[in-house]
N, C-alpha and C positions, 0 to 999 in steps of 0.2 A: 333314422330319428331310434328310439330306444322300442322293445316288444311295449310297456306299456303305452307312447304315443302311439303306435300303430294302432291297440286295441281302442284307444280312444277318440281313432282319427273318422272322421267323417264319415258313413257310407252314400253309397249311390244306390241307384238302381239299372242305370243307365251310362253310357260309359261318357265324363268323363274329363277329359287330358288337359290338365296343366303346361302353362307358358310361361318361358324364364320372360318371354314380352312382357307378362304381366306384370313383373317384381321391377320399382324402379328403383334403382342404389342413387344415394344421395351423397350429394359431395361438401365435405365439409371446407367453408371458407371462411377466411377472418380478418384477412393485411387483402388491400388494394394494391394496386401498381403504384398509385401516387403517393403509396406511404400512409393514409387512411385505414381506418377499421370498417368493416360491412356495420349498421345499426344493429344491435343486438347481440354482436359476438361474443363470446364469451373468449376471454386471452388465457391461457398456459398461464400454469408456474412461471413467471418468468422477471427476474431482474436486472441494473444494469451490467451486474457484472459477467453475469452467463450471457445475455444479450451481446455483450463486448465481446467478449470471447468465441461465440459461434460468431461472430461477424469476422471477428480474427481470422479465424479458419477458414472464413470464405477467400477470403485475400492471400492466404498462402498455398490453397489451392491452385485457386486461378495462377498465381505467380507460376506452383509450379509443372502445371498445366502446360504453360506459357512456355515456359526454357525449355522443358521434357521434348516435346514437340518439335522445337527447334534444334538439342541436341538428335532427336532422331532422325531427323533429316540430313544432317551435319556428317551423317554417320559415330557417332559417338557414343548412341546403345541402339539397341536391334530393334527396339522394338516399346510401343507408349499407348497406354489407354487415358484418355480425359475423362472427367466425369463434367466440364461445363456445361451448364443448364441443369443439372439434377443435383446440384449443391445443397439445396433448401434437401431434399430429402434423406440423404443419408447423416451427413450432420444436425438437423433438425432433430431428428430420431434416434441418434448419438446423443445429443444433448438430455434426451429425457431418463435416460438410463442411468443404472448403480454401476461407478470404477468395476463395479468385480460381476455384473453381469457378463454372456461371453457373444461376442459377437463371431458371426460368420457372415464372412462376405463370399461376392461371387468373384469380383473384379472391377470396378467401378468403385471403388467404398474406400477411396484413401483421405478422405472429408474425415469418416468416421474415428480412421486412426490417427489422425493430426488433431480432430476435436481429442482425444486420449492421453496427447503428450508426446504422440512416438517424433522422435529427434532428427531433422531436418538434415545431420549427418546421415542416419540410418537410413532414410529415404536413398537416400545416392547411396550409397554403400552396396543398398538390393538394386539398384538402378544397374550398376556397373559390376556387381558380379563379384563385387570385391574377397580379400579374404577377411575383412570385415565386416561382411553379408553374414546375419545371423544364422541364413539359407546355407549359407555356405558355397553361395554362386551355382547352387546346385539349381536352381528354379533362375525363367526367361523372367524380365522384367515387370512390374508391378506386380507380382504374386509375392506383397510382404503377410510376414506372421509379429506376434509378438504372443509371447508368454506373460509376461512381465504385464501386458497392456489387457491381456484378455482379450486376445484379437485372432482368431484361427489361422494356420497360413492357409492362403488360398491356392485351393485347388481348379487347372486348369480345364480338367473337363465340367459341360455344362450339367448345373443341378447339384453335385454330389453332395455339397452343402444340406441340402433341403432333410432328408433321410440322418443324418448324422443331428441335425438340429433334433430332430423331434427324441433321436438314444439321449443325446446330452440335457435335455431337460427332463427326459425323465431318470435319469441320473440325482437329478438335481431334485425333483419332485421328492424318491427316495430319502433323500439325506436330509430333506428339509430343510432346504438353505432358502433365505429370501431374496432367491434370485434367480433369475430369469433366460433366456437363447432370445437374441435378434438373430435374424437370418434373414439374409437381404438376397432378391435374383429379381430378374428381368422377365416382364411377360414372356418372353420366350422360354424362358427354363419350364413356365408353366406350360408347356408341350411336352415336357418332358415325361416322363413313368416315374421319375422320382417323386414328382410335386405330389404327383395322387397318393403314394405310398408313404409321406411324407405327412401330408396332411390328414388323413387318414388314421394312422399312428399318433397324433396330435389330441386327436379327436378323442381317439376311443379312448385313452389312457391321461388325455386331461392333462397335458403336460405343462406347466411356462414357455410357454415359447411362444414370441409374437414374429408372424411369416409376412414379411415386409416386401411386397413387389416394386418395384420400380416399374412401372408400364411408360415408357419414352416411347409405345408407336410404332418400335422397328426392332424385329430379332436381326440383329444387323442389317441388312438389305431388304428384311419380308415386313411387310405392312403388318399392322393389326390386325387387318380386313382380310388377310390371308390368312392368317395366323388357326383363327379362332372365329365359329358364329354368334357365341355369347354375347354378353355386356359384360367384356371387361372380366378380369380375376375374382371380385371380392365375390361374387355370389356361387362362388364353388364353393367357398369355406363353409358358407350354410350348410352345406348338403351332407360336407363333413365333420360337422359338430361344432366347429369354430364360429365365434363371433367374427363382425368382417365390418372395415369402412374405408370408405372411400375418399383419399383430402386430395385436395385438390397439391402438388407433389412442388408446385413452384413458392407456396404460401408457408414459410416458414414456422410458422406463427400457429397455423394449421398441423402442419406435421408434428409438430413438438404436442400441442394439447394430446392428437391420436394418442400419442406413443406413450404421453404420462396416463392416460387413462388405462390403453393396451397391458402398459405395466404394472397398473393397481389390478386389472386382472388377471394376469398372466401368473402376479406371486402373491395376492393375497387370495385367488380362488380358484387357484389353477387350470382356469379358463383361456385356453392357446386363439389367439386372435393372430385373422389377419389383416393388415393394413394395404390398401391401393393406395397407391400416389401416383396420380395422373401428372405425368411432366415430360420434356422432350430432350432429346440428345441433341446438341444444338452443333456441337466436333460429330467428326467421323469415327466412327463404332471403335475403331483402332489407326495407329500409323499404314494398318496394311491396305485399308478400306477408303474408299472416294468415293462419298455421298452423293454426288452431281448425280450417278450412273441410276440412281432409284425415288430422288426426292428433291424436291425444285428449290430453287434458290427465295420463291415469294414466301412457301412454306416453310424455310428458314423466318426468313426475316421476322414472320408471323408473330414466329415464338419469341425471338430474340425482343420482342418488345415488350414480352412476361419473364423478361431475367429477371431470375431469385435475389440475384445480390444486388441489384441494383435497385428493386423492390421494397429489404430488406433495409440497406440503406437509406432509403427516403421516410423511413419509417424512424429506425435513428435519430435520426437529423430531426423528426416531428419533438423528438423525447431530450432536445436538448443534450443529448448524449455524443454527438458524434459533428461532423463536419464535412464542408467538400476540400478545404484543406488539411485537414487530417489524412483522411481517406488519399489527393492524392502524394502525400508522402510519403504513408504506410505501405503504401504499394510497392513506391516506388524501391522503397527498405528492403522489403522481402522480394524483390525479382534480384537485387543487387545480392540479397544474402543467398538467396539459390545459386547465382551464380558461381559464388565464391564457392560454396560448397561443391557445385558441379567440378569444378575445375580443380579442387581438392582430394575428392573419392576417386576423380579418374587415374590418378595419380598412384594409386592407392595397389599394389599385386595383387594375382590372382590370388585364389586358395592354390596351395599343392593337389598334382592331382591324387596323390591320398586320400587326398579327402573327400573323392567320392565313394567308397567302400566304410566309411567309417558310421558309426553313431546306429546304425539299422543292428547290427548282431556285435555282443560284449565280442567274441572274437570273428573276423572276418571268416566264413568256409573258406576253402580251397578251392572252388572252383571261381570266387571273385578275385581271389587273389591272383590266382591265374589270369583272369581277366585284367587286372589291370595289369599286372607284367607284358603281356603281349600291348597294351596301349602303349605303357611306354618305352618298347623296342617298338614301334612305329611312329613314335613320335624323333625320338633318336634317331630314326633312319630319315626320316624326312621334317625336320628340321625349319627347313625355310616353309613351309604352310603351315607351324606351326610357332605365330613373332611370343614371344617373353607372357605379353599378354594374355593368351589363351591358354594360359594354367601352367603348373610349374612343375618339376621333378623332385622328388626328395630328397638329392643329393645334391640340390640346387642354393 
């Protein structure tokens, strides 16, 4: 609290300890699983066009995740991460933003990028690290980025985007732009020091930032109960001067409503906000993970009954905006589209080896050029270990 608030605080003359257990964090819920809304619930700003765009993105991500996990198992790509079960969180929140608001993602927000209009072909180019990849094949799969769509390129180290979001938002404030930054992270990332540094800076400088925590219960294999003793992540924000709200992360209408209001606070009042979306990762942490080692099938099935995609579909059907027949046909088409795009992308050549040292310096320094020459010599010496798709030399 500020010095003035400290001076106005209640004074006592015997020890009185405050406890987080005395605080109750409410959870915003609007939509029931059967597609009906809770009595008295306030709907977000949403019309048929927006609702169908959100749901179309849901179906696309389901098809993409399904096909690309299969592709990884077949050895066609090296790695993948799904967002099955968490689609309402990133897609619903992105739907509340202005297209020029900056998105800083962790690594499970491909739905946010899809909602912004990232082409299927570009998803594939990145996953296959070919010469048409915007990142020139320098990142492992699912590390997307798009300058055009205001989606900051994903970085592998956990939580690096959190302080970056505070700094970027401070820049927006100084430039007096009517935009904000949304920064996605998991509850596991909130255990990193970067989390505390970031939201402290956001609170002190009053920047237009929305910190969006996907609390899916596990930091890879570590359950929340072993990560922190407090009541989730939302209460932490209050101590740093942010406003906070907890939502049902499987309820896309609740996520949309909360983010619309959070954006208003961030942009109009320079009031940073933390949203904690309570959800669940139905799939493995990544294709390198086996969740059966740390959670039960019974637990997973309990959460499958809360599927955010099925919940929203039920609501759309109740509005007369969708049907089961449309659903089946559209999903089949999306699966085919993903399969067709995948087959094309895996035939595109890899970037040339020279691309490894471009874009950082105007003229690559000598030590990088020397390393590149050594790499080329090594590839030429052992060509059988480097198939054509693994990298091309400049003279090929």
